[in-house]
C-alpha positions in Angstrom: 25.6 -6.9 11.3 22.9 -9.6 12.3 19.6 -8.3 10.8 15.8 -9.2 11.2 12.7 -8.2 9.3 9.3 -8.0 10.8 6.0 -7.4 8.9 2.5 -7.4 10.2 1.0 -10.6 8.3 2.6 -12.5 5.3 -0.7 -13.7 3.6 -1.0 -11.3 0.5 0.8 -9.7 -2.3 1.0 -5.9 -2.8 3.4 -2.9 -2.5 4.6 -3.6 0.9 5.6 -7.1 -0.2 7.6 -5.6 -2.7 9.4 -3.5 0.0 10.2 -6.8 1.9 11.6 -8.4 -1.3 13.7 -5.4 -1.9 15.0 -5.5 1.7 15.8 -9.2 1.3 18.2 -8.2 -1.4 20.0 -5.9 1.0 19.9 -8.4 3.8 19.6 -11.9 2.2 20.3 -13.6 5.6 17.5 -11.8 7.5 14.6 -14.0 8.8 11.1 -12.6 8.4 9.0 -12.5 11.7 5.4 -12.0 11.3 2.0 -12.6 13.1 0.6 -15.3 10.6 2.0 -16.6 7.5 0.0 -18.3 4.6 2.4 -20.3 2.2 -0.3 -20.7 -0.4 -1.0 -17.0 -0.7 2.4 -15.7 0.0 4.6 -17.7 -2.2 6.9 -14.5 -2.8 8.2 -15.3 0.9 9.8 -18.6 0.2 13.1 -16.6 -0.8 13.6 -15.6 3.0 15.8 -18.0 4.8 13.1 -18.7 7.4 9.7 -17.2 8.0 8.7 -17.1 11.9 5.1 -16.8 12.3 3.7 -16.1 15.8 1.5 -18.2 18.1 -1.4 -16.8 16.1 -0.4 -19.3 13.4 -2.1 -22.2 15.6 -5.3 -20.3 15.8 -8.0 -21.4 12.9 -8.9 -19.1 10.2 -6.3 -16.2 11.4 -4.0 -16.9 8.3 -6.9 -15.9 6.0 -9.0 -13.3 8.1 -6.9 -10.6 9.2 -9.9 -8.6 10.5 -9.8 -11.0 13.5 -6.1 -10.4 14.3 -6.4 -7.0 15.6 -7.2 -7.9 19.1 -4.2 -10.5 19.6 -1.7 -9.0 17.3 -0.2 -6.8 20.2 0.5 -9.6 22.2 2.0 -11.5 19.3 4.5 -9.1 18.4 5.5 -8.4 22.0 6.2 -12.3 22.3 9.1 -12.4 20.0 12.6 -12.3 21.1 15.2 -10.4 19.3 18.2 -10.9 21.4 21.5 -11.0 19.3 20.2 -8.8 16.7 22.0 -5.6 15.8 19.2 -4.3 13.6 15.4 -4.9 13.4 13.5 -3.5 10.6 9.6 -3.4 11.0 7.8 -3.0 7.8 4.3 -2.0 9.1 1.0 -0.3 8.9 -0.4 -2.0 12.1 1.2 -3.8 15.0 4.6 -5.0 14.2 6.3 -1.5 15.2 5.2 -2.9 18.8 8.1 -5.4 19.0 10.2 -5.2 22.1 13.9 -4.7 21.5 16.8 -4.9 24.2 19.4 -1.9 24.6 21.9 -2.3 21.8 19.4 -3.5 19.2 18.5 -0.7 16.7 14.8 -0.9 15.8 14.0 0.9 12.5 10.4 1.2 11.5 9.6 1.6 7.8 6.1 2.9 8.3 3.5 2.4 5.6 1.1 4.6 7.5 0.1 5.0 11.1 -2.6 2.2 11.7 -5.3 3.5 9.3 -8.5 2.0 11.0 -7.4 3.9 14.3 -6.3 7.3 12.9 -6.4 8.6 9.3 -9.3 6.1 8.3 -11.0 5.8 11.6 -14.5 6.8 10.7 -14.3 5.2 7.2 -13.3 1.9 8.7 -16.0 2.2 11.4 -18.6 2.5 8.5 -16.9 -0.2 6.2 -15.7 -2.7 8.7 -15.5 -5.7 5.9 -16.4 -9.1 7.6 -16.8 -7.7 11.0 -20.0 -5.9 9.9 -21.8 -9.2 10.3 -21.4 -9.0 14.2 -24.6 -7.6 15.6 -24.2 -4.1 17.1 -20.6 -3.9 15.8 -20.2 -0.1 16.2 -21.3 -0.3 19.8 -19.1 -3.3 20.8 -16.2 -2.0 18.9 -15.7 1.3 20.7 -14.1 0.0 23.8 -11.7 -2.3 21.7 -10.8 0.7 19.5 -10.3 3.0 22.6 -7.7 0.4 24.0 -6.3 -0.1 20.5 -5.4 3.4 20.1 -3.8 3.5 23.7 -1.7 0.6 22.7 -0.9 1.9 19.4 0.5 5.0 20.9 2.7 2.8 23.3 3.9 0.9 20.5 4.6 3.8 18.3 7.2 5.1 20.9 9.4 1.9 20.6 11.1 2.3 17.2 14.2 4.2 17.4 14.1 5.5 14.0 11.0 6.1 11.6 11.2 6.1 7.9 8.1 7.1 5.9 7.0 6.0 2.6 5.8 9.4 1.5 5.5 12.9 2.7 1.7 12.3 3.4 2.7 9.5 5.7 5.6 11.4 7.2 2.9 14.2 8.3 0.7 11.5 9.7 3.6 10.0 11.9 4.0 13.5 13.1 0.4 14.0 13.7 -0.6 10.9 15.3 2.7 9.6 16.9 4.6 12.8 17.5 7.6 11.2 16.0 9.9 12.8 13.2 10.8 10.6 10.2 12.8 10.5 7.0 11.1 9.8 3.8 12.4 6.9 1.5 10.1 6.1 -1.2 9.1 2.3 -1.9 10.8 0.6 -4.7 9.0 0.2 -8.1 10.2 -2.3 -10.5 10.2 0.1 -13.3 12.0 -2.1 -15.9 8.9 -4.5 -15.9 6.6 -2.0 -17.3 8.8 0.1 -19.7 8.1 -0.6 -23.4 6.7 0.7 -26.7 3.5 2.8 -26.1 0.5 1.7 -28.0 -2.2 4.0 -27.0 -5.9 2.7 -27.3 -9.1 4.5 -26.3 -9.8 3.0 -22.9 -8.9 3.9 -19.2 -7.6 1.5 -16.5 -8.2 1.1 -12.9 -5.9 -1.2 -10.9 -6.1 -2.2 -7.4 -7.7 -4.4 -4.8 -11.6 -4.0 -4.8 -12.1 -2.9 -1.3 -14.0 0.4 -0.1 -11.2 2.7 0.4 -9.8 2.2 -3.1 -13.0 4.1 -4.3 -13.6 2.0 -7.5 -17.2 2.6 -6.9 -16.4 6.3 -7.7 -14.7 5.5 -11.0 -17.7 3.1 -12.0 -20.2 6.0 -11.2 -18.1 8.2 -13.5 -17.7 5.8 -16.3 -21.3 5.0 -16.2 -22.1 8.6 -16.8 -19.5 9.4 -19.5 -19.8 6.0 -21.4 -16.0 5.5 -22.1 -14.4 2.3 -21.8 -12.9 1.4 -18.3 -11.0 -1.8 -17.7 -10.8 -2.8 -13.9 -7.8 -5.0 -12.8 -8.0 -6.6 -9.4 -10.3 -8.7 -7.1 -11.6 -8.1 -3.6 -14.5 -8.0 -1.1 -16.4 -5.4 -3.2 -16.2 -7.1 -6.6 -19.8 -8.6 -6.7 -21.1 -5.1 -5.6 -19.2 -3.2 -8.1 -20.1 -5.5 -11.0 -23.8 -5.1 -10.4 -23.1 -1.2 -10.6 -21.1 -1.3 -13.7 -22.6 -0.6 -17.2 -21.5 -2.5 -20.4 -18.7 -0.2 -21.0 -17.0 -1.4 -17.9 -14.9 -4.7 -18.0 -13.5 -6.7 -15.0 -10.2 -8.4 -15.9 -9.5 -10.0 -12.4 -6.0 -10.7 -11.5 -3.3 -10.2 -14.1 0.4 -11.2 -14.3 2.9 -8.3 -14.3 3.5 -9.0 -18.1 -0.2 -8.8 -18.7 -0.7 -5.8 -16.6 2.3 -3.9 -18.4 0.5 -4.5 -21.6 -2.6 -2.8 -20.5 -0.7 0.1 -19.1 1.0 0.7 -22.5 -2.4 0.4 -24.3 -4.6 2.5 -21.9 -5.5 6.1 -22.6 -4.6 6.8 -18.7 -4.7 5.2 -15.3 -7.6 6.3 -13.1 -6.4 6.8 -9.5 -9.5 7.7 -7.4 -8.2 7.0 -3.8 -6.2 8.5 -1.4 -3.0 6.3 -1.1 -0.2 6.2 1.5 2.1 6.0 -1.7 0.5 4.2 -4.7 2.9 2.2 -6.7 0.4 1.4 -9.6 0.6 5.3 -10.5 4.4 4.9 -11.2 3.9 1.7 -13.0 1.5 3.2 -15.4 4.0 6.2 -15.8 6.8 3.8 -16.6 4.6 2.3 -19.4 4.0 5.9 -20.7 0.5 6.2 -19.4 -0.6 9.6 -17.7 -2.6 9.3 -14.4 -6.1 11.0 -13.4 -5.7 11.1 -9.7 -7.4 12.4 -6.5 -5.0 15.2 -5.2 -4.1 13.7 -1.9 -1.8 11.2 -0.2 1.1 9.8 -2.1 -0.2 10.9 -5.5 1.4 14.5 -4.4 4.7 12.8 -4.6 4.3 10.6 -7.6 2.3 12.6 -10.0 3.5 15.7 -11.5 0.6 18.0 -12.5 0.0 18.6 -16.2 3.3 16.9 -17.0 2.5 13.1 -15.9 -1.1 13.4 -15.1 -4.2 15.6 -13.8 -5.6 15.9 -10.4 -9.2 16.3 -9.1 -9.6 18.0 -6.0 -12.8 16.3 -4.5 -13.7 12.5 -4.6 -16.9 13.4 -6.4 -18.4 12.4 -9.9 -18.4 15.9 -11.3 -14.6 16.7 -10.2 -13.4 13.4 -11.8 -15.2 14.1 -14.9 -13.7 17.5 -15.3 -10.3 16.1 -15.0 -10.9 13.4 -17.5 -12.2 16.1 -19.9 -9.1 17.9 -19.2 -7.0 15.1 -19.9 -8.6 14.3 -23.2 -7.4 17.6 -24.6 -3.7 17.2 -23.7 -0.7 15.5 -24.9 1.9 14.1 -22.7 5.8 13.7 -23.4 6.8 10.1 -22.9 10.1 11.3 -21.7 8.5 13.3 -18.8 6.6 10.2 -17.8 9.6 7.7 -18.0 11.9 10.1 -16.2 9.5 10.7 -13.5 8.8 6.9 -12.8 12.7 6.3 -12.9 13.2 8.5 -9.7 11.3 5.6 -7.7 13.4 2.7 -8.9 14.3 -0.2 -6.8 17.9 0.5 -7.1 17.3 4.2 -5.9 15.4 2.8 -2.9 18.2 0.2 -1.9 20.7 3.1 -2.1 18.6 5.5 -0.1 17.9 2.8 2.6 21.4 1.8 2.9 22.7 5.5 3.2 20.3 6.2 5.8 21.4 3.1 8.0 24.9 4.3 7.6 24.1 7.8 8.7 22.1 6.3 11.8 25.0 3.8 12.8 
């Protein structure tokens, strides 16, 4: 069976990129098609036999500034030719589901979420547009584009033959915004990297890109008020702003290796998870290391955190609600076996097995 993989842009590292590497293990001969490819920022992609970027690769700045890709990405993905492939797997939260395949080629979409800035996060992104906010009258100028983008996204959403969702929250969004049914196959988590002896200390941990929807600002407000130590792992566009907000009990660690991160997971009191994620791999990495999670009760956390067994939830993204959850956790004891067992349900081997079984059922 001749297989191709397609991904929105190959210029970063995160949970979706781990999915691609797991798919590469299943289909080692499959090339990877993408809008743009940064060899410097995506060294992980060197394992693929070939990475094939679109014509956007030749346009200056597109490899590093994805905010400017949205207008041309639909044309880029429609320009690829998948003649001769039996199976094409698009891994996407944006435009790569819009590829065009011929009869006889199965297009399976592993959907990270329906395009967030067009649907579930439309209002949030309009108010937090990143680098685009520098454009005068951004909101007024963007509305005609967003109207067209929604129209195209609906058309693109009709093209995959089969949808796989990364969580039950994403499954519901696919049904709501695209009117398509889907199966759930949870993303792979490299559990073994984070398992190890628990050495609990009295600090909390937040892990993730420092961008608006991750809600590190909420966690900082909470820890400014309660005064407990909070260590923050990650970098991003909000870093300078967040550092100015933070009191002395909050420490920014920047980017860490997996080994360094595992050490912090094993030593932290708990992981703080203030955002609504499509899935949220870090919550499971923490549990694999024996750390419970304080999570916003929405999105992927509903699949990955077992209330009062592997973590505690807070209902609203407010300072008072998160403080109550932390106070509750401070009085609890968690069973390491419960934490480890829950994390192992999301192992890479289970992902690969479930993915292949689904393809066999389809074929």
